[in-house]
N, C-alpha and C positions, 0 to 999 in steps of 0.2 A: 531176744539174741541177751546176754551178762550181758552186762557191760561191771566196769569196778574203777571207783574213785577213787582216789587214795588223796589222802591230805595232811599235811600238819609240819612235813617238814622244813626246813631252812639252814639260819648257821647260828649258830651256840656258843660260846665258851666252853671251853673243859669245864666241867660239875656240874656246867649247867640238865635245862630239860627238857627233851620235847617231847609231843604226846602224836604218833600217827592215828588218823584209822584209815578202815576201809570200808565201801557200801555194797557190795553186789544187788547190785541193781537188774529189775525184769525176772529174776532169777521166780523159776512157778516151782521149785523143788528147794528142799533146805541143805543147804554144802554138808556134806562131808568131812569135811577140815577146810579150817581158814589161816589164815597166817600170815608170815614176813620172809621172805631170803632177804636178803641184801648181798652186794656184790663192789670190793671200794679197787678202784683201779690198778688193774697187774694181777690180781686174786683172785682165786676160783668160789662162785658165789658157795655162800654156805645162808643151811635155814637157821635161824636166828628165832623162831618163838612161834609154837602154830595150838592149835585148841580144835580138835572136835570135837560132836556130835553128841558124843558120851562125858564135852565136859571133858577131856585128858589132854593136859597140856606137856607140851616139852619145850624146854626154853633150854640154851646154847650156853654153856660151861662158864663160860668166857663173859659171859649177862646174867649170869643169876645173882640173885638181892640186887640190880642192879634196874633190870624190867621185867615188864610189870605186863600180861595178854590177858583179854578178858573178849567177852563176846556177847555180843546185845541180838538172841535169836533172832528174837521176833522185827526186828528191822533187816537182818543178813549182813551187821556189822562188827566190824573190830575194833581192838585198839588196843594200839604200845605204847605205853606209858613209861620213858625211857629216862633214867633218876642218874648222875652223878656222870652225866657224857663224859669220855676220854677222847682224842682226839686219832684212837684205832678204830673208835667204832664209826668213823666217815666212812660214809658210800652211797651207793645208790639204794633205796630197800624196796623192794617190791613185793606188792601184797598179794596173796594167791589163792585162789579159791577153789577145793579138790583140781583142777587137773590145768585151770584157764591164771593165768599171770597176770596182772597190771603192770602201766605202763612208768612204774617208779617211779620217787620219791628224794629226791637229792637231802642226804642230812649232813653237815659237814663241822666237825667238832676243833674251833681253838687252841693252841695253846695259850 
């Protein structure tokens, strides 16, 4: 059974950076799409970034220029580099691989 391992969340001051990683282990096939959702308290879940097997990338408008997604296909790992973080980025960030979702990692940005 495929397992998702997320890491990299934490507490950072506004303007700081964090790097999230997510590895899909025990996968016998190459995932078609991998990415990140986030959900802040009282808000709907939104898709932050994704990258598919063809290398096509989606980035949420509000984080363009600040967030970068990359993929290490050989290791079924993706990274979300988040720079110039703002309190509005505070949320639980969930990795997703095809139809599976990880347990989430908390990102808190203090002002």
